[in-house]
C-alpha positions in Angstrom: 0.0 0.0 0.0 2.1 1.5 0.0 3.8 3.4 2.1 0.6 2.4 2.9 0.9 2.5 6.6 2.7 5.7 7.2 -0.4 7.7 7.6 -2.3 5.4 9.9 -3.5 8.0 12.3 -4.7 5.5 14.7 -2.0 3.6 16.4 -4.0 0.4 16.1 -3.5 -2.6 13.9 -4.5 -4.7 11.0 -7.9 -5.6 10.0 -9.9 -7.0 7.2 -13.4 -8.6 7.0 -16.5 -6.9 5.8 -18.2 -4.6 8.1 -21.7 -3.3 8.5 -22.4 -0.8 11.3 -24.9 -1.4 14.0 -26.1 0.7 16.9 -27.5 4.2 17.0 -26.9 7.4 15.0 -28.4 9.6 12.4 -27.8 9.5 8.7 -26.6 12.4 6.6 -28.1 13.5 3.3 -27.7 16.6 1.2 -30.4 18.0 -1.1 -27.8 19.0 -3.8 -24.6 17.5 -5.1 -21.5 19.1 -3.7 -23.3 20.9 -0.9 -22.3 20.5 2.8 -23.7 17.5 4.6 -26.9 17.9 6.6 -26.7 16.6 10.1 -30.4 16.6 10.7 -31.2 12.9 10.1 -31.8 10.4 7.4 -34.0 12.2 4.9 -36.2 10.6 2.3 -34.9 8.5 -0.6 -35.7 9.6 -4.1 -34.5 11.7 -7.0 -34.6 15.0 -5.0 -32.5 13.6 -2.1 -28.8 13.1 -2.5 -27.1 10.6 -0.2 -23.7 12.0 0.8 -21.6 10.0 3.2 -18.7 11.5 5.1 -15.6 10.2 6.7 -12.1 11.4 7.6 -9.4 10.4 5.1 -6.4 11.7 7.1 -3.9 14.4 6.2 -3.7 16.6 3.2 -3.0 14.5 0.1 0.4 15.2 -1.6 -1.2 14.2 -4.9 -4.2 12.3 -6.2 -2.3 11.0 -9.2 -1.8 7.2 -9.2 1.9 7.4 -10.0 2.6 10.0 -7.2 0.4 8.9 -4.3 2.1 7.0 -1.5 0.0 7.1 1.6 -3.1 5.6 3.1 -4.6 9.1 3.3 -4.4 9.2 -0.5 -5.2 5.6 -1.3 -8.5 5.7 0.5 -9.6 8.4 -1.9 -8.0 6.8 -5.0 -9.7 3.5 -4.3 -13.1 5.3 -4.8 -12.3 7.4 -7.8 -10.1 5.0 -9.9 -10.4 1.4 -11.0 -7.6 -0.9 -12.3 -7.8 -3.8 -14.7 -8.8 -5.8 -11.6 -10.7 -4.8 -8.5 -11.8 -6.1 -5.1 -15.5 -7.0 -4.7 -17.4 -7.0 -1.4 -16.2 -10.6 -0.7 -12.6 -9.3 -1.0 -12.1 -11.4 -4.1 -9.9 -10.0 -7.0 -12.2 -9.8 -10.0 -12.1 -8.1 -13.4 -12.6 -4.3 -13.2 -11.8 -2.3 -16.3 -10.8 -5.6 -17.9 -13.5 -7.9 -19.2 -11.2 -10.9 -19.1 -7.6 -11.9 -19.3 -5.5 -14.8 -20.7 -2.3 -16.1 -19.1 0.3 -17.9 -21.2 1.4 -21.4 -20.3 4.8 -20.2 -18.9 2.8 -17.6 -16.8 4.9 -14.7 -18.2 2.4 -13.1 -20.5 -1.0 -11.6 -19.6 -3.3 -10.5 -22.3 -6.1 -8.3 -20.9 -9.2 -7.5 -22.9 -11.0 -4.3 -21.8 -14.7 -3.8 -21.5 -16.7 -2.1 -24.2 -18.5 0.4 -22.1 -15.8 2.2 -20.0 -15.2 5.9 -19.9 -13.4 8.5 -18.0 -15.4 10.9 -15.9 -15.0 13.6 -18.6 -16.5 11.3 -21.2 -13.3 10.2 -22.9 -13.1 6.4 -23.6 -10.8 4.4 -21.4 -8.4 2.6 -23.7 -5.6 0.1 -23.3 -3.2 2.9 -24.1 -4.1 4.7 -20.9 -2.8 1.7 -18.9 0.4 1.5 -21.0 0.9 5.2 -20.6 0.2 5.2 -16.8 2.6 2.3 -16.0 5.4 3.7 -18.1 4.8 7.2 -16.7 5.2 5.8 -13.2 8.4 4.0 -14.2 9.8 7.1 -16.0 12.7 8.3 -13.8 11.6 11.9 -14.5 8.3 11.2 -12.7 10.1 10.2 -9.5 7.3 7.9 -8.4 7.9 6.5 -4.9 6.1 3.3 -6.0 7.7 2.7 -9.3 9.4 -0.4 -7.9 6.0 -2.1 -7.8 6.2 -2.2 -11.6 9.6 -3.9 -11.7 7.8 -7.2 -12.3 7.5 -6.0 -15.9 10.2 -6.8 -18.4 12.5 -3.8 -18.6 10.7 -2.0 -15.8 13.7 -1.7 -13.4 16.1 -0.8 -16.2 13.9 2.1 -17.4 13.2 3.4 -13.9 16.9 3.2 -12.8 18.2 5.1 -15.8 20.4 8.1 -15.0 18.6 10.9 -16.9 21.7 13.0 -16.7 23.8 10.3 -18.4 21.5 9.0 -21.2 20.2 10.7 -24.3 16.5 11.2 -25.0 16.7 8.5 -27.6 18.3 6.1 -25.2 15.7 6.8 -22.6 12.9 6.3 -25.2 14.5 3.0 -26.1 14.4 1.9 -22.5 10.7 3.0 -22.3 9.8 1.1 -25.4 11.4 -2.1 -24.0 9.1 -2.1 -21.0 6.8 -5.1 -21.1 3.4 -3.5 -21.4 1.9 -2.7 -24.8 -1.5 -1.7 -26.0 -1.9 -3.6 -29.3 -5.3 -1.8 -29.9 -7.8 0.2 -27.8 -9.1 -2.9 -26.1 -6.1 -5.2 -25.8 -3.2 -4.8 -23.3 -0.3 -7.3 -23.4 1.9 -7.5 -20.3 5.2 -9.4 -20.2 6.7 -10.3 -16.8 10.3 -11.1 -15.8 9.1 -14.2 -13.9 5.8 -15.6 -12.8 4.1 -13.5 -10.2 1.4 -15.4 -8.2 -0.2 -12.1 -7.0 0.0 -10.1 -10.2 -3.8 -9.9 -10.7 -3.9 -8.5 -7.2 -1.3 -5.9 -8.1 -3.5 -4.9 -11.0 -6.0 -3.7 -8.4 -3.3 -1.6 -6.6 -3.4 2.1 -7.2 0.1 2.4 -8.9 -1.4 0.2 -11.6 -4.5 2.4 -12.1 -4.8 4.0 -15.6 -4.2 7.7 -16.4 -5.9 9.6 -19.1 -2.9 10.0 -21.5 -4.6 12.8 -23.4 -5.2 14.8 -20.3 -1.7 14.3 -18.9 -0.3 15.7 -22.2 -2.6 18.7 -22.1 -2.2 19.5 -18.3 0.5 17.8 -16.3 -1.0 19.3 -13.1 -4.5 17.9 -13.6 -4.3 15.7 -10.5 -3.6 18.6 -8.1 -7.0 20.4 -8.5 -10.5 19.1 -8.1 -11.7 21.3 -11.0 -9.3 19.5 -13.5 -9.2 16.0 -11.9 -10.4 13.1 -14.1 -10.8 9.5 -13.0 -12.4 6.3 -14.2 -13.9 4.8 -11.0 -17.3 4.8 -9.4 -16.9 8.3 -8.1 -15.1 11.5 -9.4 -13.8 14.6 -7.7 -15.9 17.8 -7.8 -14.0 19.8 -5.2 -10.6 19.6 -3.5 -10.5 22.3 -0.8 -6.9 21.9 0.4 -6.5 21.1 4.1 -10.3 20.9 4.4 -11.9 18.2 2.3 -12.2 16.3 -1.0 -15.7 15.9 -2.4 -16.5 13.2 -4.8 -19.8 12.4 -6.6 -21.2 9.4 -8.3 -19.5 9.0 -11.7 -22.4 8.8 -14.2 -19.9 7.5 -16.8 -19.0 4.4 -14.7 -20.0 1.2 -16.4 -21.4 -0.2 -13.1 -23.0 3.0 -11.9 -26.3 1.2 -11.1 -24.6 -0.6 -8.2 -23.4 2.7 -6.7 -26.1 3.9 -4.3 -24.4 6.9 -2.8 -24.6 10.3 -4.5 -21.2 11.2 -3.2 -18.6 11.0 -0.4 -17.1 13.9 1.6 -13.5 13.0 2.6 -12.6 15.3 5.4 -9.0 16.2 5.8 -8.1 15.9 9.5 -5.3 14.5 11.6 -6.8 15.3 15.1 -8.3 12.2 16.6 -10.3 14.1 19.1 -11.8 16.3 16.4 -12.6 13.2 14.3 -14.4 11.5 17.2 -16.3 14.7 18.0 -17.5 14.8 14.3 -18.6 11.2 14.6 -20.6 11.9 17.8 -22.2 14.9 16.2 -23.2 12.8 13.2 -21.0 14.8 10.8 -19.3 11.6 9.7 -20.7 8.1 9.5 -17.5 6.1 9.8 -14.5 6.7 11.9 -11.3 4.6 11.9 -9.3 7.3 13.7 -10.3 6.5 17.3 -8.5 8.1 20.2 -7.1 5.3 22.4 -9.1 6.4 25.5 -12.3 6.5 23.5 -11.5 3.0 22.1 -11.0 1.6 25.6 -14.3 3.1 26.7 -16.2 1.7 23.7 -14.7 -1.8 24.2 -15.6 -1.7 27.9 -19.2 -0.8 27.0 -19.4 -3.4 24.2 -20.6 -0.5 22.0 -22.5 -2.1 19.0 -21.1 0.5 16.6 -17.5 -0.6 17.3 -16.0 -3.0 14.8 -12.5 -4.4 15.2 -11.4 -6.3 12.0 -7.8 -7.5 11.5 -5.5 -5.8 9.1 -2.5 -6.9 7.1 -0.1 -4.3 8.7 2.7 -3.9 11.1 3.5 -0.9 13.3 7.2 -0.3 13.8 10.0 2.2 14.4 12.8 2.7 11.9 16.4 3.1 13.0 18.7 5.3 10.9 21.5 2.8 10.7 23.8 5.4 9.1 24.0 7.4 12.4 25.9 6.5 15.6 25.1 4.5 17.6 22.2 3.1 15.6 24.8 1.6 13.3 25.5 -0.8 16.1 23.4 -4.0 16.3 23.7 -4.3 20.0 22.1 -0.8 20.5 19.3 -1.6 18.1 18.6 -4.9 19.8 18.7 -3.4 23.3 16.1 -0.8 22.4 14.0 -3.5 20.7 14.2 -5.8 23.8 13.3 -3.0 26.2 9.8 -2.3 24.8 7.0 -4.0 26.8 4.6 -4.5 23.8 1.7 -6.1 25.7 1.5 -3.3 28.2 1.7 -0.8 25.4 -1.2 -2.6 23.7 -3.3 -3.1 26.8 -2.9 0.4 28.3 -2.2 2.7 25.4 -3.5 1.6 22.0 -6.2 -0.8 23.4 -7.3 -2.2 20.1 -6.6 -5.9 20.5 -3.4 -5.7 18.6 -0.8 -8.5 18.8 2.8 -7.9 19.9 5.3 -8.0 17.0 8.6 -9.8 17.1 9.0 -10.0 13.4 8.1 -7.8 10.4 5.6 -10.0 8.5 2.2 -10.2 10.3 -0.1 -13.2 10.6 -2.8 -14.0 8.1 -0.4 -14.6 5.1 -0.4 -18.1 3.7 2.8 -20.2 3.7 3.4 -23.2 1.5 1.5 -24.9 4.4 -0.1 -23.1 7.2 0.5 -19.5 8.2 3.8 -17.7 7.4 4.0 -16.0 10.8 3.1 -19.0 12.8 5.7 -21.1 10.9 8.4 -18.3 11.2 7.8 -17.6 14.9 9.4 -14.8 16.9 13.0 -13.6 16.4 13.7 -12.0 19.8 12.1 -11.7 23.2 11.8 -8.8 25.7 14.4 -8.8 28.4 15.2 -5.5 30.2 18.3 -6.7 32.0 19.8 -8.2 28.9 18.9 -5.0 27.1 20.9 -2.9 29.6 23.9 -5.1 29.1 23.7 -5.0 25.3 23.2 -1.2 25.3 26.3 -0.7 27.5 28.4 -2.9 25.3 27.1 -1.2 22.1 27.8 2.3 23.4 31.3 1.3 24.5 32.0 0.0 21.1 31.0 3.3 19.6 33.0 5.3 22.1 29.9 6.7 23.8 29.0 6.9 27.5 25.3 7.8 27.1 22.6 8.0 24.6 20.2 10.8 23.7 18.1 11.0 20.6 14.6 11.9 19.2 11.7 9.9 18.0 10.1 11.5 15.0 6.4 10.8 14.6 3.6 12.3 12.4 0.8 14.3 13.9 -1.6 12.0 15.8 -2.7 11.7 19.4 -2.3 7.9 19.2 1.3 8.1 17.8 2.1 10.6 20.5 0.9 8.4 23.3 2.8 5.4 21.9 5.9 7.4 21.7 5.5 8.7 25.2 5.0 5.1 26.5 8.2 3.9 24.7 10.0 7.0 25.9 9.3 6.0 29.5 10.3 2.3 28.8 13.6 3.4 27.3 14.2 5.7 30.3 14.6 2.5 32.3 17.7 1.9 30.1 19.1 5.3 31.1 18.4 6.7 27.7 17.3 10.3 27.2 14.6 10.4 24.5 12.9 13.5 23.1 9.7 13.5 21.0 9.4 15.4 17.7 6.0 15.8 16.2 6.0 16.8 12.5 3.4 16.8 9.6 3.1 13.5 7.7 4.7 14.7 4.5 7.6 16.3 6.5 8.2 12.9 8.2 8.2 11.1 4.8 10.7 13.6 3.3 13.0 13.4 6.3 12.9 9.6 6.2 13.9 9.6 2.5 16.8 12.0 3.3 17.8 9.9 6.4 17.4 13.0 8.4 16.2 11.3 11.7 17.4 8.9 14.4 14.3 6.9 15.2 11.1 7.4 13.2 7.6 6.0 13.6 6.3 4.0 10.6 3.8 1.4 9.6 3.1 -0.7 6.6 -0.1 -2.2 5.1 0.5 -5.0 2.6 0.1 -3.9 -1.0 -1.0 -7.5 -1.6 -1.4 -10.6 0.5 2.0 -12.1 0.4 5.1 -12.0 2.7 7.1 -10.3 -0.1 5.1 -7.1 0.3 6.7 -6.6 3.7 10.2 -7.9 2.8 11.0 -6.3 -0.6 10.5 -2.9 1.1 14.0 -3.3 2.6 15.9 -4.2 -0.5 18.6 -1.9 -1.8 16.4 -0.8 -4.7 13.3 0.0 -2.7 12.4 3.7 -2.3 10.6 2.7 0.9 13.6 1.3 2.8 14.7 4.6 4.5 16.8 2.8 7.1 20.3 3.0 5.5 20.6 -0.8 5.9 21.1 -2.9 2.8 22.5 -6.4 2.2 23.5 -8.0 -1.1 22.7 -11.4 0.4 19.2 -10.1 1.4 18.7 -8.7 -2.1 19.6 -12.0 -3.6 17.1 -13.9 -1.4 14.3 -11.6 -2.5 15.3 -12.0 -6.2 15.4 -15.8 -5.9 11.9 -15.8 -4.3 10.6 -13.6 -7.1 11.7 -16.1 -9.8 10.9 -19.3 -8.0 8.1 -21.5 -9.4 7.9 -23.9 -6.5 5.8 -22.5 -3.7 7.7 -24.3 -0.9 11.1 -23.2 -2.2 9.8 -19.6 -2.7 8.6 -19.5 0.9 11.9 -20.9 2.1 13.7 -18.0 0.5 11.3 -15.5 2.1 11.7 -17.1 5.5 15.5 -16.9 5.1 15.1 -13.2 4.1 13.0 -12.4 7.1 15.4 -14.2 9.4 18.4 -12.2 8.0 16.4 -9.0 8.3 15.4 -9.6 11.9 18.9 -10.7 12.9 20.0 -7.2 11.7 17.0 -5.3 13.2 17.1 -2.1 11.1 13.6 -1.6 12.4 11.9 -2.2 15.7 8.6 -4.2 15.2 6.0 -3.1 17.8 2.6 -4.7 17.0 0.5 -6.1 14.3 -2.5 -4.0 13.5 -6.2 -4.3 14.0 -8.4 -1.6 12.6 -10.9 -0.5 15.3 -13.6 1.7 13.8 -17.1 2.9 14.5 -19.8 2.8 11.8 -23.2 4.4 12.1 -26.1 1.9 11.7 -27.6 3.8 8.8 -24.4 3.4 6.7 -24.8 -0.1 5.2 -23.0 -2.1 2.6 -19.4 -1.0 3.4 -16.6 -3.5 3.3 -13.0 -3.5 4.6 -10.3 -5.4 2.7 -7.5 -6.8 4.8 -5.0 -4.3 3.3 -7.2 -1.3 2.5 -9.3 1.2 4.3 -13.1 1.0 4.6 -14.7 1.1 1.1 -18.0 2.8 0.4 -18.4 1.9 -3.3 -21.5 -0.2 -2.7 -22.6 1.5 0.5 -26.0 3.1 1.2 -27.4 5.6 3.6 -30.7 4.5 5.1 
């Protein structure tokens, strides 16, 4: 997802299963498209009443362009306004979306997608196979600087094109690299995709937002089309009408969507907010119908009351802290291990986040299939908490680095939950004699600083882009733009490459287990817990669903 997890404003863990709210609460409708939501109750159904649902999406999006988006706060909007060749249905199955069908070659290296006849962009332009070819190559173009371009390295020539040094190659050489990428629209309805090796989850990737199409004609006319609601064009069940920066993003039902009859809402109001208390107040005041940004104290109260509006699905995600291994003393494994062993995860879960999360002693969460059984259960834990041993390791590590004491900052993005978690860990590390400061920054600032390795310890999280161990492990390869730890290993890279080209499931999983073992033995990150996704849903908002690696989806929802 993607740096998918960075923006989880909740401090609670992974969840998936469909959800339908139950309990009490009023609905919100609006008499006109694009107007502010009413908070006066349900309203009558019919042609004169518009059903506008509201929820908080998180912080201000950096971009709502498929190639440039990189956070949960962006993907929750993108998943409602775009659609890929494949999509998720309410049963969380990967089914054809813009594609009507596809064929896979015997060697599992070539996909031939046939697009539907009746698909259009929100501006009325036809969606053609060339829009997918353009979008994927645009994301890979090194001039685009897409953070998620590496998700397209499965394509023949994808990595070579994206890795090209634009200052050292001519325009003709760069064009030749682009032409060699394994995606080609042979006509308006046919897209041929060539892979480097078989990818068992490739159809799932085709439902991921980096693989969404882009209107090639629009991009040529206005490269900034995705930064303004007035010029934004998409191909999904909804389309943007307004983007009031730092306030909200309003979308309405896309009348050009081929499956518009299944869309019952007139629109959705995505409110931009990173204040958990404000979000909860909006939910209590019936200004939003779903809230997955629950303050920890509110969550604890709702659980104690067995509130029927509270739903706690699991989620394919891990909450962790990054170490900047390029800075002393975090270059020392003993220091990293000491800090990891000194965190009392269960106490943190029970007293701070309170969402039924599971303590994490590895990077890949549960719920991912192994060759047999569950990958996490088979892999087990890679370390245990032990304060006394942590003290010994810290003293040894600091001595090796010529240091007598340790003082540093934890960087976290704005969120009451992240703050409380950091405060709890700050107190736990104080027992080691470590002086820890807390530094609260905006989400985009945190991301930028992580990319620049301008931090010591930084809060992070990751939601799986697809349901496979690789989505948590390839993030830490030398070629990944999401690594941001300074740690790399040629041996680790080789294991990930071997897993990517392995036909045999058992052997492939063996490579991935070996990669995780190597990663955890080096501890460039500190795993804290595996997510659940506690949320509240008003009883009059029905038909929502929550994929294991996505936020709540309102595509087929209705307001009663």
